[in-house]
N, C-alpha and C positions, 0 to 999 in steps of 0.2 A: 767416730769413736767406736771401738770394740763392744758389744755387750757383753756385759758382765754376768757369767752363769753362776746365779748365788747359790741353786742345788749342789752344785759340783765344783769346790775349791781345793787347790792344791799350790803347794812351796816347794820349788827346787833347789837345791844349791850343793856345792862341792866344799869341802874343808880342807884348805891347804896344807894341813900338818897330816893328812890321809890323802896323798896323792894319787890317785887310780879309785877313790871311792865317791860314790855321789849319792846324796840321798832328797827322801821324799817324805812330804807330811800330806796326807789328803784327807778330807772328807767327801764322800761321794754318797749322792742320794739317786741318782738315776744312771749314771754312768757306766757302758758295758766297753770291753776291750777286745777289739776284734783281733782273731789269731794273729800272734807276733812271735820275735823271739827278740832276747837283749844277748851281744856280746860279752855280758858280765853274768856273776853267778848273783843272782836277787834273793833278796831275803827280806820277807814280809812279816811284821807284828802288828795285829789287831787292837787297837785302843778300845774300840767301841762298833758294835751291831757285828756282822758278818759278812765276808766275800766268799765268792766261789771263783772256781777254778777248773777248767780241763785242760789235761794235757795228758798226752800219750793214750787216748781213749777212756781217761778214766776222769769222771768229774768229784769233785771235794769240795768242803765247806772250810774255811778259817775262822778261827775266833780266837777271843782271846786268851783262851788255854792253848793254842795251836800258832806253829809258825810255819808259815810257807817258804818255799824254796825251790828255785829253778835253776837247773844248770844252765851254764852258757850255750847260747843256741839251741835250747829245748824250746819248740813250738808251744803255746798256751795261749788262752785266752780267760775270760771271767768278767766279773763283775760284783755288784752288791746283791747279796743273798738276802732274800727277806724284806720287809716293810720299813724299817730302820736304817739309817744311814750310816755306811761302813766308813769309818774312821783307822786310818791304818798308817803305818811307818814303812818306808822303804829302804832298803840298802843296797846299792848296785856296786860290786867289786870287781874291777879288769883284772886282766891275766897280769898285769905287773904287781898291782897291789897284791894279789893272792899268792906270786911267787916270794914276795916280801914277806907275807904273813907265815907261809909255810916254814921259812927261814926260822922267823923269830920263834915260832912253836915247836924248834927244831926235828922238823920233816924237811926231808928232800924237796928241791921245787915243784918234783913230778908228781908231788902227793896230794896234792888238792881232790879230796872224794870225789866220790859220784853221790847223787842223792835220787834214790830211787823212790822215794815216796815225795810227793809235793805238798803234802800237808801234813805233818807229826805234831802229837799231842806233846808238849811237854812245857806244864806252866812255869817251872823255874828258868826255863833257858828264854820264856818270851820275855820274863821278868828283865833281865840281864840284858836281852835286846835292846829292849824297851828303855832301861835306865842306859845303855850306852848311846842309843840316838838321840836321847833327850841331852847328855850330856854333851856331845858333839853340836846340836843344836845349840844350845844356851852358850856354848864357848867356855865350858869351864877347861880348869888347869888341864894345859896340854897332857900333863902325867895321867891325869885322872882319865882323859879321852881316850888316851892310847890304851890304858890298862884296862878299861871296858869293855875296849872294843877287842883285845885280845882274848879277854876270858872268855866274850860272846863266843867267837868264833873256834875258838879252841872247843869250847863245851859243843857246841853244832857239830863239829869233827867229828870231836869224839864218842857222841850218841848215836849220830844218827849218817853219818859218811860212810862209803864203803868204795870197794875198789870199782873202776868203770867194767862195766858188763862186757862180755865178750860180744861183739856181733857177727850175726851169723852173715856169710858171703852173699853178696847180692847178685850173684852170677855176673853176666855182661852189663848191667844197668849201671854200675856206679861210672865206670869210663865214660859210654856217651851222654850219661847226665852232666857230668864234670865239663867236656867240652860246651854245652848247653851255659852250664855257669860261670865259664870262663868268658862267654859271649857277652851274657848278660850283665856282667861287673864291667867290662870294656863297652857297654852302650846302654849305661843306666837310662839315660836322658831320653833315650831312643822309644819312638811308639811300637814297641816289639810285636809280633805276632806270634802263635802257636806254629804256624807254620815255619817261621823263621828259623826258631829253638828247634823245631822237630828235625829241621834240615839239617843245621846245627848237629845235632846230635845223631844225625844217620837214623833216626826212627821214624814210623808213621806218627801222626799225630797222636792217635790214640793210644799208643804204645809209650809214646814220649810222657803224656801225662801221668799215666799211671805210674811209670818208673821215677817221673821226678817227685812225684808226692812220696814214692816209697824211700827215697833218697834221703829227701830234705827233710820230709816232715810237713810240707807245705806244697799248695798248688801253684803252678808257675807265675801266677798273677801277682799272689800274694807274696812269693818270695821277691819279687821284683819291687813291689812296693817298700818291704824292708830292706832292701838293698839302697833303694831312694832314701829311706829314712837313716840310714847308717852315713850316708855319704852327707844327706842334709844337716845330722848332728855334728859331724867332723866341720863343715863349714861355718855354722853357726857358733859354735865353740872358739873358732879362727876370727871371727867379727864380721862375716858376710850376714848382712841383712837380710831378714826371712823372704820380702820378694825376690829379692837377686837368687837366693837359694832356692826357692821353690822353681825359678826358670832351670837353674844350673841342673838340677836332679831329673826335671823331668814331667814334676807336675803342672798343671796349666796357669794356677796363678797361688798367692799366698793363701788364699783361702783354701784351697785343693788340700795345701800344704798342711794347714791347721788343722784341718779334717782329719787327716791321715795321722797325723803327730799326736793329736790328743786322744784319736781312738785306741793307737800302740802305748802312749806312755800315762796319761792322763793329764798333762800340761801343754801348754801352748810352744810355738817356736822361741815368741818373745821370751816367756819364763826359764826356757832351757838356755837360752843365748846369754840371759842377764848372769846367771850361774857363773859365768866366766869372763864377768867384766872386770 
């Protein structure tokens, strides 16, 4: 029987009326998140305590007066800030629901904004996101859930969103790294080495590691773990058991998958799969 972690508790679920959105309610006393990315826009509101985050080389702290927001694909890490438990609610929005939301807010589908700051002080918005999250969890009337959700996202976009930044050219690094990324995606479960990937990129191992991190924001081993977790989430959502999923994506066993899954998302593979049942 799995041991229950009393210090770190979380509930994860999806709302069938908001396809493309998933939600988390967590109370963490000791948990730290390893560097990871989400393929969704992440919005976090704190109920009590405080949480720390590190992204783009900047460390910051979220409180009940703030909103944390992470752009899709943006590497970040974090955990509990201070001695008190951090209680928070998270909203994860994939590309499909973001496109529909932009249309509902009379914006072009490509108008999903970029957030230059990961922590913004905005008590009014924090309260609105909290009310929307609570309404979704408590299964209030669909009209109320959708109205509060749209109001919260509209205010977030208007107050804190920006046009995507212009990215400086990366010289000849992006194409070789992309070759390695394609190879990694095709061989997610394989026991890959730096030499394998550097040869694929046609770079020296040292140059490859530096170039890879510059392009992706993560070192190769962390990016491979993220690819495995992405593949695992898809399999779990489709009904594959945690043990079979672990082996299918390249983890040693279920406990190895659980360790990395919880370090990235704060919940177990079983909790994630249960939301899709």
